[in-house]
C-alpha positions, 0 to 999 in steps of 0.5 A: 166423598170428595174422592167420589166426584173425582173418580166420576170426572175421570169416568171411574164408576163402581157398579153399585152405591148406597147413599144414606144419612141425614144431610139430604142436600148433600145426598141430592147433590151427589145423586144429581152429580152421578147422574150427570156423569153417567147419562149425558144429555139425551141419554136419560130417557132410555137409560134411567130407571127409578123405583121407589118405596114399595115398587122397588122390589128385588125382581123389578130391580134386577129386571131394570139392571139387566136391561142393556143401555141404549146408545150409551155406555151406562144405564142407571137404576135408582132405588129410593127409600126401599127400606131394604137396609133396616129391620122389618119385612122389606129387609128379607125383600132386599136380601133377595138381591145378595147374589145378584150384586156379585154379578151385576152387569158392567153396563149398569150402575145401581144407586140405593138412596136411603134415609137410614141404613144399618151397617150390620144389614146383609145387603149393606155389607154386600153393597159395601163389598161390591161397591161403596156405601156412604153416610152423609152425616151433617158437616162439622161447623168448620166444614159448613162455615167453609161451604158458606163462605165459598157459596158467597164467594161464588156470588161475589160476596164476602162472609166472615167466620163470625157472621157465618156462625151467627147465620147458623145460630139463628137459622134452621142450619140444614143445608137445604135451608141455608141455600135458601137463606144465602140466596135471600142475602145475595138478592138483598146485598147485590153482586159485591160487598160483605155480608154483615150480621145486620144483613142477616138480621134484616133478611133471614128467617129465625128458627124455632130452635133459636127462639127457644134458645133465647127463651131458655137463656132468659129463664136461666138469667132470671129475666122473668119479664123477658121470659113472659114476653118471648113465650107469648111472642111464640104463642102469637106466632101460633106455636103450640105450648106443648111444642114449646114445652117439648123443645124447652125440655130438650134444651134442658136435657142438652145443656145437662148432657153437654155439661156432664160430657165436658166435665168428663173431658170430652172436646167440644167436637166430640160432644157435638158429634155424640149429641148430634149438634153443632159446635156452636150449640155446644159452647152455648149450652156450656155457657148456659150451664153455668147458670145451673147446678147439676141438680137444678138441671135434673129437677128442671127436667122433672118439672118439665115431665110433670107439667107434660103429665098434667097437661095430658091428664087434663088437670091443667090448660096447656098454655097456662101450664107451660107459662107457670113452668117458665116463670117458676124457673126464671124466678128461681134464677134471680 
């Protein structure tokens, strides 16, 4: 990805690009960088077309792409959320562009920005052949810690690796949210100094996922009273008991999957990639797995499913059903 920005800085552009993936902050950043590199201030109005969703038809895209730029060398056509690169009716609409991509005007840069894209899709293959397709995956723990430290350094602040990982652990660690949290920490600390764990605790928002992790940890360690307190705190925060059950079930599943993959000799980085979680989460789940046997984790998952069925079947009130599930398992772990 870094090579792209280097190319753009040197004035080297492909005729078409596809940006897709789950890391929306990076996609937005690269989209903005490409736009600024192609269109100097004042050139956007006459040389920038945005086609989104159902408005992005093959005919509309070709018409925009064939329009000559006005007082500029390039024109940018941005196609967002077209769904051309997934299974469905829009896939056929996108395939009407196959021949056009091989003869795209040199003066036009065509950029597709999508949430998802399938690599066996014919249009995907055409973009990859005539341009570049980039999957913006979440950064690794090492990459995102490095990015956090640089972001703080740019503001005159320092951030230790351990504090950066702690920040990731307790917050929603999408890059968009982390930008907001760094902004809060910068405002809190001023223009110099080191950001500490205490600073993070003072101003950063704890994610629901982090709260669920603490809840399951209390269950795993057999701390029944704390389990009750943490669960009722979530209810006071207006969290749905059904959502809590869903996230507790997910965490039991991840603990089991992480433990099984580790037993197969998979390194933490590979486990994180396969399960689409951060490496610190892998370490935490492996630690939690020591409180359970494989059979206990499988039983816990069955118990979660049974609780779900009892709630949906109207046999138990959801708030009580989830509390009984948590107490049952925390009592067993004593």
